[in-house]
C-alpha positions in Angstrom: 241.9 36.3 272.5 244.9 37.6 274.8 245.4 35.0 277.3 245.0 35.8 280.8 248.9 35.1 281.5 250.6 37.5 279.0 248.2 40.4 280.9 249.5 39.7 284.0 248.1 38.3 287.1 248.8 42.4 288.9 246.9 43.8 286.1 244.4 41.8 285.2 244.0 42.3 289.6 243.7 45.8 289.2 240.7 46.1 286.4 238.5 43.8 289.1 239.5 46.4 291.5 238.7 49.6 289.2 235.0 47.8 288.3 234.4 46.6 291.4 235.1 50.4 292.8 233.4 51.8 289.6 230.2 49.6 290.7 230.3 50.5 293.4 229.8 54.3 293.3 227.5 53.5 290.4 225.3 52.4 293.0 225.9 55.6 294.8 225.4 57.9 291.9 221.9 58.9 292.3 222.1 62.6 294.3 225.8 63.0 294.7 227.0 63.1 291.2 229.7 65.7 291.7 231.2 64.5 294.8 230.7 61.3 293.3 232.8 61.9 290.5 235.8 63.6 292.4 236.2 60.4 294.6 235.2 58.3 291.4 238.3 59.8 289.5 241.1 59.5 293.2 239.9 56.0 293.6 240.9 55.3 289.6 244.2 57.2 290.3 244.8 55.3 293.7 244.5 51.9 292.1 245.8 52.0 288.6 248.9 54.3 290.5 249.2 51.7 293.3 248.8 48.6 290.7 251.7 50.2 288.5 254.0 51.0 291.4 253.9 47.4 293.0 253.9 46.0 289.8 256.9 48.2 287.9 258.6 47.7 290.9 257.8 44.0 291.2 256.6 44.0 295.0 255.1 41.2 296.4 252.1 41.0 298.8 253.5 37.9 300.6 254.4 39.5 304.0 253.7 42.4 306.3 257.2 43.8 305.5 257.3 43.8 301.6 253.4 45.2 301.9 255.3 48.4 304.1 257.8 48.1 301.7 255.7 48.8 299.0 253.9 51.3 300.7 257.4 53.4 301.3 257.8 53.3 297.7 254.4 54.6 296.7 254.3 57.1 299.3 257.9 58.2 297.2 256.5 58.4 294.1 253.1 60.4 295.1 255.8 62.3 296.8 257.6 62.9 293.3 255.2 63.1 291.1 253.6 66.0 293.6 257.0 68.3 293.6 257.5 67.4 289.7 253.9 69.0 289.5 254.5 71.9 291.3 258.0 72.5 289.9 255.9 72.7 286.4 253.0 74.6 287.2 256.1 77.5 289.2 257.4 77.3 286.3 254.1 78.3 283.8 253.5 81.0 286.5 256.7 82.4 285.5 256.4 83.1 282.2 255.9 85.5 280.0 252.1 85.0 278.8 252.0 88.5 276.8 251.5 89.0 273.3 254.8 88.7 271.2 255.2 92.4 270.1 257.7 91.6 267.2 254.9 89.7 265.4 252.4 93.1 265.3 
């Protein structure tokens, strides 16, 4: 079994939060399966992405200023992610998706 120290406390915290989110959503999931699925996916994305950005950038949650700095880093990361998705989508839309006439 992997030691808790080798996983890193940050990832253990992220895993605990994801489990709690999934447990709460599972309790609500009786009649709203589609909306609950979307909320589940968005919640998991937010928790994992915040955990990733905070851990990679060594953000310490010890003071309000460090939390604000971490939030700014996360928002910049989200903006970059969105801009990259827009660039990829616009590139894919501009491609010529018609059949290659030279193949026969």
